[in-house]
Residue frames as a rotation matrix with the C-alpha (Angstrom) as fourth column:
GLN 1
0.586 -0.636 0.502 8.67
-0.754 -0.200 0.626 96.84
-0.298 -0.745 -0.596 104.24
VAL 2
0.528 -0.507 -0.681 11.77
-0.234 0.684 -0.691 94.77
0.816 0.524 0.243 103.23
GLN 3
0.750 -0.308 0.586 13.67
-0.518 0.279 0.809 92.48
-0.412 -0.910 0.050 105.45
LEU 4
0.265 -0.777 -0.571 17.17
-0.627 0.310 -0.714 91.15
0.732 0.547 -0.405 104.87
VAL 5
0.838 0.019 0.545 18.16
-0.471 0.529 0.706 87.96
-0.274 -0.849 0.452 106.70
GLU 6
0.106 -0.849 -0.517 21.63
-0.857 0.186 -0.480 86.81
0.504 0.495 -0.708 106.77
SER 7
0.838 0.106 0.535 22.84
-0.393 0.797 0.458 83.31
-0.378 -0.594 0.710 107.57
GLY 8
0.862 -0.489 -0.132 25.97
0.209 0.581 -0.786 81.12
0.461 0.651 0.604 107.22
GLY 9
0.266 -0.755 0.600 28.27
-0.737 -0.560 -0.378 82.74
0.622 -0.342 -0.705 109.64
GLY 10
0.979 0.004 -0.204 30.28
0.130 0.757 0.640 80.75
0.157 -0.653 0.741 112.14
LEU 11
0.404 -0.898 0.175 33.81
-0.583 -0.105 0.806 79.73
-0.705 -0.428 -0.566 113.35
VAL 12
0.976 -0.217 0.002 36.16
0.135 0.601 -0.788 78.54
0.170 0.770 0.616 110.66
GLN 13
0.407 -0.903 -0.135 40.00
0.485 0.088 0.870 77.84
-0.774 -0.420 0.474 110.65
PRO 14
0.106 -0.431 -0.896 42.40
-0.641 -0.719 0.270 79.96
-0.760 0.545 -0.353 108.66
GLY 15
-0.828 -0.414 -0.378 42.28
-0.515 0.295 0.805 78.87
-0.222 0.861 -0.458 104.98
GLY 16
-0.652 0.647 0.396 38.84
0.558 0.763 -0.327 77.58
-0.514 0.008 -0.858 105.26
SER 17
-0.908 0.346 0.234 35.74
0.047 -0.471 0.881 78.60
0.415 0.811 0.412 103.52
LEU 18
-0.533 0.816 -0.223 32.15
0.471 0.067 -0.880 79.81
-0.703 -0.574 -0.420 104.31
ARG 19
-0.689 0.462 0.559 29.18
0.446 -0.338 0.829 80.87
0.572 0.820 0.027 102.26
LEU 20
-0.727 0.524 -0.444 27.02
0.090 -0.568 -0.818 83.66
-0.681 -0.634 0.366 103.60
SER 21
-0.481 0.733 0.481 23.35
0.781 0.107 0.616 83.99
0.400 0.672 -0.624 102.32
CYS 22
-0.830 0.399 -0.390 21.15
-0.148 -0.832 -0.535 87.08
-0.538 -0.386 0.749 102.45
ALA 23
-0.551 0.769 0.324 17.51
0.822 0.433 0.370 86.31
0.145 0.470 -0.871 101.82
ALA 24
-0.958 0.285 0.018 15.28
-0.285 -0.958 -0.032 89.29
0.008 -0.036 0.999 100.92
SER 25
-0.440 0.874 0.206 11.49
0.201 0.319 -0.926 89.37
-0.875 -0.367 -0.316 101.76
GLY 26
0.585 0.644 -0.494 10.81
-0.240 -0.444 -0.863 91.03
-0.775 0.623 -0.105 98.47
SER 27
0.809 -0.307 0.501 12.06
0.587 0.396 -0.706 90.64
0.018 0.865 0.501 94.88
ILE 28
0.103 -0.837 -0.538 15.63
0.460 -0.440 0.771 91.65
-0.882 -0.327 0.340 94.44
PHE 29
-0.222 -0.056 0.973 14.72
0.950 -0.237 0.203 93.03
0.219 0.970 0.106 91.08
ASN 30
0.796 0.595 0.108 13.62
0.508 -0.755 0.414 96.08
0.328 -0.275 -0.904 93.12
PHE 31
0.652 -0.640 -0.407 17.16
0.226 -0.348 0.910 96.73
-0.724 -0.685 -0.082 94.26
TYR 32
0.861 -0.418 -0.290 19.78
-0.480 -0.478 -0.736 98.72
0.169 0.772 -0.613 92.36
VAL 33
-0.166 -0.949 -0.266 22.63
-0.495 0.314 -0.810 97.11
0.853 -0.003 -0.522 94.29
MET 34
0.968 0.195 0.158 23.06
-0.231 0.439 0.868 94.58
0.100 -0.877 0.470 96.99
GLY 35
0.107 -0.976 -0.189 26.20
-0.271 0.154 -0.950 93.73
0.957 0.153 -0.248 98.78
TRP 36
0.711 -0.054 -0.701 28.01
0.643 0.453 0.618 92.87
0.285 -0.890 0.357 102.00
TYR 37
0.302 -0.572 0.763 29.72
-0.532 -0.765 -0.363 94.99
0.791 -0.296 -0.535 104.47
ARG 38
0.407 -0.175 -0.897 31.70
0.662 0.733 0.157 94.01
0.630 -0.657 0.414 107.50
GLN 39
0.406 -0.201 0.891 32.73
-0.567 -0.821 0.073 95.67
0.717 -0.535 -0.448 110.72
ALA 40
0.077 -0.523 -0.849 35.32
0.603 0.702 -0.378 94.42
0.794 -0.483 0.370 113.11
PRO 41
0.695 0.302 -0.653 35.62
0.717 -0.360 0.597 95.67
-0.055 -0.883 -0.467 116.71
GLY 42
0.207 -0.587 -0.783 37.18
0.300 -0.723 0.622 99.15
-0.931 -0.364 0.026 116.85
LYS 43
-0.842 -0.502 0.201 37.13
0.340 -0.203 0.918 99.51
-0.420 0.841 0.342 113.00
GLN 44
-0.406 0.661 -0.630 34.90
-0.712 -0.661 -0.235 101.30
-0.572 0.354 0.740 110.55
ARG 45
0.297 0.579 0.760 32.33
0.172 0.750 -0.639 99.35
-0.939 0.320 0.123 108.68
GLU 46
-0.480 -0.616 -0.624 33.73
-0.571 -0.321 0.756 98.58
-0.666 0.719 -0.198 105.18
LEU 47
0.605 0.691 -0.397 32.32
-0.756 0.342 -0.557 97.36
-0.249 0.637 0.729 101.94
VAL 48
-0.133 -0.575 0.807 33.40
-0.276 0.804 0.527 93.94
-0.952 -0.153 -0.265 101.14
ALA 49
-0.900 -0.087 0.428 31.46
0.353 0.431 0.830 93.15
-0.257 0.898 -0.357 97.89
ALA 50
-0.201 0.856 -0.477 28.62
-0.287 -0.517 -0.807 94.45
-0.937 -0.025 0.349 95.86
ILE 51
-0.802 0.115 0.585 26.59
0.577 0.403 0.711 93.45
-0.154 0.908 -0.390 92.77
THR 52
-0.625 0.609 -0.488 24.19
-0.590 -0.778 -0.216 95.72
-0.511 0.152 0.846 90.80
SER 53
0.250 0.887 0.389 21.19
-0.214 0.442 -0.871 94.96
-0.944 0.135 0.300 89.01
GLY 54
0.709 -0.134 -0.692 23.27
-0.697 0.007 -0.717 94.91
0.101 0.991 -0.088 85.77
ASP 55
0.968 -0.243 -0.055 25.38
0.249 0.946 0.210 92.24
0.001 -0.217 0.976 87.34
SER 56
0.314 -0.853 0.417 28.42
-0.112 -0.469 -0.876 94.45
0.943 0.228 -0.243 87.77
THR 57
0.778 0.023 -0.627 30.52
0.528 0.516 0.674 93.54
0.340 -0.856 0.389 90.69
ASN 58
0.255 -0.766 0.590 33.02
-0.357 -0.642 -0.679 95.24
0.899 -0.037 -0.437 92.92
TYR 59
0.649 -0.187 -0.738 35.27
0.605 0.715 0.351 93.90
0.462 -0.674 0.577 95.59
ALA 60
0.855 -0.505 0.118 37.51
-0.461 -0.634 0.621 95.35
-0.239 -0.585 -0.775 98.32
ASP 61
0.255 -0.870 -0.421 41.16
-0.773 0.078 -0.630 94.91
0.581 0.486 -0.653 97.47
SER 62
-0.374 -0.376 0.848 41.61
-0.896 0.383 -0.226 92.85
-0.240 -0.844 -0.480 100.70
VAL 63
-0.004 0.511 0.860 39.20
-0.276 0.826 -0.492 90.14
-0.961 -0.239 0.138 99.46
LYS 64
0.515 0.179 -0.838 39.73
-0.830 -0.140 -0.540 90.19
-0.214 0.974 0.077 95.69
GLY 65
-0.228 -0.533 -0.815 40.47
-0.702 0.670 -0.241 86.70
0.674 0.517 -0.527 94.33
ARG 66
-0.983 -0.158 -0.094 39.22
-0.049 0.719 -0.693 85.08
0.177 -0.677 -0.714 97.47
PHE 67
-0.407 0.911 -0.068 35.47
0.155 -0.004 -0.988 86.14
-0.900 -0.413 -0.140 97.84
THR 68
-0.950 0.225 0.217 32.75
0.230 0.033 0.973 85.87
0.212 0.974 -0.083 95.23
ILE 69
-0.557 0.820 -0.129 29.48
-0.347 -0.371 -0.861 87.68
-0.754 -0.435 0.492 95.40
SER 70
-0.914 0.404 -0.027 26.51
0.150 0.401 0.904 86.16
0.376 0.822 -0.427 93.33
ARG 71
-0.591 0.804 0.070 22.76
-0.678 -0.448 -0.583 86.36
-0.437 -0.392 0.809 93.22
ASP 72
-0.867 0.446 0.224 19.82
0.499 0.774 0.391 84.04
0.001 0.450 -0.893 92.57
SER 73
-0.785 0.618 0.055 16.82
-0.589 -0.770 0.247 86.28
0.195 0.161 0.968 91.51
ALA 74
-0.203 0.736 -0.645 14.52
-0.082 0.644 0.761 83.20
0.976 0.208 -0.071 91.64
LYS 75
0.035 0.042 -0.998 15.28
0.860 0.507 0.052 82.78
0.508 -0.861 -0.019 95.33
ASN 76
0.752 0.211 0.625 15.54
-0.014 -0.942 0.335 86.54
0.660 -0.260 -0.705 96.10
THR 77
0.864 -0.489 -0.123 19.01
0.276 0.255 0.927 85.73
-0.422 -0.834 0.355 97.63
VAL 78
0.575 -0.818 0.015 22.51
-0.530 -0.387 -0.755 87.07
0.623 0.426 -0.656 97.44
TYR 79
0.923 -0.299 -0.243 25.50
0.375 0.839 0.394 85.00
0.086 -0.454 0.887 98.35
LEU 80
0.533 -0.840 0.101 29.05
-0.829 -0.542 -0.136 85.64
0.169 -0.011 -0.986 99.50
GLN 81
0.908 -0.317 -0.275 31.44
0.327 0.945 -0.008 82.72
0.262 -0.082 0.961 98.97
MET 82
0.605 -0.718 0.344 34.53
-0.792 -0.587 0.168 83.22
0.081 -0.374 -0.924 101.10
ASN 83
0.868 -0.378 -0.321 37.52
0.294 0.914 -0.281 81.13
0.399 0.150 0.904 100.47
SER 84
-0.095 -0.995 -0.014 41.04
0.663 -0.053 -0.747 81.21
0.742 -0.081 0.665 101.91
LEU 85
0.780 0.547 0.304 39.90
0.153 -0.639 0.754 82.90
0.607 -0.541 -0.582 104.98
LYS 86
-0.404 -0.913 0.059 42.23
0.355 -0.216 -0.909 84.86
0.843 -0.346 0.412 107.17
PRO 87
-0.287 0.205 -0.936 42.05
0.957 0.014 -0.290 85.93
-0.047 -0.979 -0.200 110.74
GLU 88
-0.921 -0.082 -0.381 41.77
0.078 -0.997 0.025 89.48
-0.382 -0.007 0.924 109.45
ASP 89
-0.725 0.689 -0.014 38.36
-0.033 -0.015 0.999 88.55
0.688 0.725 0.034 107.95
THR 90
-0.463 0.531 -0.710 36.87
0.877 0.391 -0.279 88.18
0.130 -0.752 -0.646 111.36
ALA 91
-0.962 0.274 0.009 33.90
-0.274 -0.959 -0.067 90.57
-0.010 -0.067 0.998 111.64
VAL 92
-0.081 0.992 0.100 30.15
0.265 0.118 -0.957 90.96
-0.961 -0.051 -0.272 111.78
TYR 93
-0.976 -0.148 0.161 28.98
0.186 -0.176 0.967 90.83
-0.114 0.973 0.199 108.10
TYR 94
-0.258 0.903 -0.343 25.89
0.035 -0.346 -0.938 92.74
-0.965 -0.254 0.057 107.07
CYS 95
-0.432 0.227 0.873 23.85
0.888 0.273 0.369 92.42
-0.155 0.935 -0.320 104.10
HIS 96
-0.442 0.259 -0.859 22.83
0.021 -0.954 -0.298 95.70
-0.897 -0.150 0.416 102.37
ALA 97
-0.407 0.427 0.808 20.43
0.902 0.327 0.281 96.58
-0.144 0.843 -0.518 99.68
LYS 98
-0.690 0.135 -0.711 19.31
-0.113 -0.990 -0.079 99.86
-0.715 0.026 0.698 97.97
GLU 99
0.247 0.832 0.496 16.01
0.580 0.283 -0.764 100.13
-0.776 0.477 -0.413 96.10
VAL 100
-0.455 -0.303 0.838 16.07
0.880 -0.298 0.370 101.68
0.138 0.905 0.402 92.62
GLY 101
0.501 0.601 0.623 15.43
0.613 -0.754 0.235 105.37
0.611 0.264 -0.746 92.27
VAL 102
-0.301 -0.709 0.637 16.93
0.019 -0.672 -0.740 108.58
0.953 -0.211 0.216 93.69
LEU 103
-0.031 0.364 0.931 14.78
-0.951 -0.298 0.085 108.24
0.309 -0.882 0.355 96.74
GLY 104
0.309 0.144 -0.940 15.49
-0.130 0.986 0.108 104.47
0.942 0.089 0.324 97.08
VAL 105
0.718 -0.043 0.695 15.55
-0.695 -0.106 0.711 103.28
0.043 -0.993 -0.106 100.62
HIS 106
-0.267 -0.910 -0.316 18.53
-0.657 0.412 -0.632 101.54
0.705 0.039 -0.708 102.05
TYR 107
0.824 0.548 0.145 18.04
-0.489 0.559 0.669 98.26
0.285 -0.623 0.729 103.96
TRP 108
-0.302 -0.942 0.147 20.38
-0.811 0.173 -0.558 96.42
0.500 -0.288 -0.817 106.31
GLY 109
0.303 0.267 -0.915 20.38
0.156 0.933 0.324 92.95
0.940 -0.241 0.240 107.71
GLN 110
0.941 0.005 0.339 21.08
-0.329 -0.229 0.916 92.34
0.082 -0.973 -0.214 111.50
GLY 111
0.123 -0.992 0.041 24.47
-0.962 -0.130 -0.239 90.85
0.242 -0.010 -0.970 110.79
THR 112
0.950 0.115 -0.289 26.07
-0.067 0.983 0.170 87.46
0.304 -0.142 0.942 110.99
GLN 113
0.445 -0.876 0.185 29.39
-0.710 -0.220 0.669 86.80
-0.545 -0.429 -0.720 112.92
VAL 114
0.827 -0.437 -0.352 32.24
-0.015 0.610 -0.792 85.37
0.561 0.661 0.498 110.99
THR 115
0.647 -0.666 0.372 35.25
-0.630 -0.191 0.753 84.20
-0.431 -0.721 -0.543 113.15
VAL 116
0.753 -0.481 -0.448 38.54
-0.125 0.564 -0.816 82.95
0.646 0.671 0.364 111.64
SER 117
0.234 -0.656 0.717 40.65
-0.961 -0.266 0.071 81.46
0.145 -0.706 -0.693 114.14
SER 118
-0.142 -0.374 -0.917 42.78
-0.208 0.917 -0.341 78.22
0.968 0.142 -0.208 114.83
């Protein structure tokens, strides 16, 4: 059983920065893709950023140029560096991972709150 634990959320002013961390209980080499989703009240959950086992990355248009996803395999951790934060970025951010293989299991963290407000 894999567990994903997010940390780094909090309250930040517009224009500020936060770095989210997602620590996996197992080796991230077992995952085809890891990423971050977010969900604001009354809105659908959306993909923010993802990184594959081949180090290919993908970003939502709304965060491109401001957010950067990275991973540290030695620490089994994925990061999301968030710069130039906007109030529209306020949401619960969830870490996600999918194991390799056609029957690979999807895993979700419990979420961490990010609030951007003055």
